[in-house]
N, C-alpha and C positions, 0 to 999 in steps of 0.2 A: 846825433845826441840819442834815437833811440837804440843804438847796438842792436840794429838788426839789417838781414838783409832783403833788397827793397825788389819786389820785382813787378813792373805795374804794365799790366795789358790790358784794362780799363778802367774807367774811373772809380768803379764798384773797389779794385783790388786799391785805391787812394785810399777812398772811405774807410777802406776794413783797417788802418791802421789805426783809429781810435776806437776798436771793437776788440782790442785782444788781452784783457781781463784787466784792463786798467781801472783805478779808483776815479772817481767822477769828475773831479778836480784836473788831473792829470789825462782824463779823456777829453774834457774842455779845452786844455793848452793845446794838445795836439790837434783837435779839428779846427783851433782858432790860427793854429800855426798852418795848417795846409790850405785855408783857405785866405790868410793874408799872403803868402807863398804867388797863389794864383794870382790875387790883385797886386804883388808887386811885379809880376811878371808881365800883367795885361799892362800897368801902367808904365813899364820901362818900355813896353813896343810900341804903344801910343804917343810916348813923348820923343820916341826916335823919328816913327814914320811920320808924325804931324808936326813937330817941331826941330827936329834934326839935332836932339837932345839928346844926348848918353848919361844913365844914371850909373854911377859905380856901383859895383855889387856890394864892395862894402856898404854906401850908404844904403842900398835895398834892405841887406839883412838887419842893419841898424834900427830899421823903420819898422822891419817884421816883429822883431824883439821887443820893441817898444809896445804894439799894440798886442800881442801875444802877453805877454806883461800886463798889461791893463785889464785884457778881457779875464785872464786868469784869475788873478788878484781882487778883482771887485767883486766875482762869483762867491754866494754862499754855499760852495759845493766843498769837500773834503779829501783829503788826500789819505796815502796810508804810510804805513811807516817802511815801506820797500826802499832802498838806497838807490835802484834805477830810477822810481819816481822822483826822490831827492834830486838827483842829478838834472833830470829832464827839466823840472820846475827851476832849480837853480840856474841852469842856462839860460832859461827865457827870465832870468829876475825876478820869478813871481813870487808873492807873499804865499807860503805855505800854511794851509788850513788844517789843522790836526782833525781827526774824528770826532766828533764829539763821542762824551764817556756816556758808558752803558748805566742809565740808571733803573736799578732793581728796584720793584715797588711788589711789598706782600699783598697778598688779596686773599681774601679768605670768606667765608659766609658765615657771618654772625646773628646768632638766633635773637629774636625779641627778649623784650624785660615780662617778667608773668602778668599774665592777662591781656597780654596784645596776642594780634595774629599778624606773622609778615607773609607776604605774597611778592613773588619775583616774576616778572613779566618780561616776555620778550616779543619780537615780531622776527617775521621770516618775509623773504618777496626774492623771486627766483623764474624764470622763465614766463613773467608776465600774470604769476599768480601769488598773492599776500595770505599770510596767516599769521597765527597770534597762539601764544600759550601762557601759560601761568602754571606755580606751584604754590601751594599754601604749608605752612609749619607754624607750630606753636613755641613758646619760648624752650622748648627742652628737644628742641628741633625734630620735633616727631612728625611725619607725614600726615597732613590732614585731608589730601583730596588735589588734583590738578584738572585741568584742562587743556584741548587743543582744538584750534577753530580754524576752517578754512574759508577765507573769503572772497566774495564775489569776485571783488577788484578793489586795485589799489596801488600803494607804494610802500618805498620801505617804511617812511613816517606816517601812513595812514595803517600798516600793519602795529608799528611800535605805540602808537595811540588808542588804539582798538584791543590789543592786551590789557593795558594800561585801564581803560573803560570796560571791558568785560572785568576786570579783576576788582573793580568798585563793585561793578552790581552784584556779584556772586558775591562778596564780603557784606553788602546790604541783605541782601535774598537771608546769609545764613545768621544775621544781626552780630554780627561780630562790629563790635561800637568803638574798639582799640585796634585799628588799624594799620600797619606799617607797608608800602607800596614799594619795591625796590626795581629799578630797571636799569638795565644798560644804555642807556638812550639818554643823551644830556637834553636833548631837544625834549624829549615828555616830562622830565622833570620841570625845565623853563616854562613849559606850557600851563603848567599850574599858576604859574606868576605872570604867563602872560598869554592872553586867548587868541592873537593876533599869529598864532605860531599853529593854532590847530587848521586844515585846510575846512571851507565853508560845509563841504559833505557832511562834515562830522561835529558842528559846531554846535547845534543844538542838543545833539545827544552828549558833549562835554559840559555844556552846561548845567544838563540835570546832573551829571556825576558829579560835579563841584557843589551842587545843593545837596547831594546825601553824604559828601565828604565836611560837608560845613556841620552835619549832624551826628560827626562823629569823631573822636580822637585819631586824627589821621596823620600822617606822615609820610613823604614821600621823599625817597633819597637815590640818588647812583651809583653801583657798582659797575666796575669792569665785567669785560665779559667772562673771564674766568671763574670770576665768581658768581657766573649766572649759567652756569651750564645746564642744570635741568630745565631752566625755562628755556633755554636757546633749543633742547633739545626736542621739545613738547612744539615748539613753534613750527620748527623741521618736518615732526607729524602733521602738524596740520596744511602741512602744503599738498598732501594727499587725503587730504579730508573735503567733503564737501560743508559739513553743518558744524557744529558745536558740539564737542565729545567731551564728556565729565568723567574721568577715571575715580576709581575709588581705591584700586591698589596701584603702586608705584611697581610695575613688574619688567617695564623695558628698561634696557642698559643705559647707563649715565655715566658721563665722566664726574658727574660731581659728586 
């Protein structure tokens, strides 16, 4: 079925059959076939030894095929369009799962309406260190400032929430009454509706930020990471810092 020369000297050689560039569904099918072959041999051997009953090889192959077909058909894994894989899957009567169609989404940075300030924030966490960053623009997309901050402790959620809170606090210090906050973390967006998401260490500060936003025209939204590249770069800079740093000029390289 595999149309390959098989030379087994160790168990690793047997399992390597399923690691030869197959699609996920075909890899599962081959792995299931190996396991069921072992099981069929073990079952036939024990039936002959303990019950003196021989199992016909055709019956064993039929049982293997049924079991493999069930495993491959019930999985959510996808196959490829390779004819070799098509032959293998059909040999085991498996339902072929075509790969999911690629969904292309347009991602772009949208400036705010006149009179509003937009802040894009992000968090970073690497090697046990957390950081956050944000950039601020007006309705013409002009740079108003940005910051990067290294955090003493935290995790990914901690850093994302810290970036949002620092952005709100900074907007308040600048008396920006119309403020739009954009982040690539859906958890941050949901935290504005459900405070239970916020860790207890940040709860008081988070409530203070909510009080600040209640006194301004405030909007929070989600953007894909590709549209948040500047904030991502600032958060990564924050990993090398031990404090809060505000930048009045945008001199470092960014992909956005």
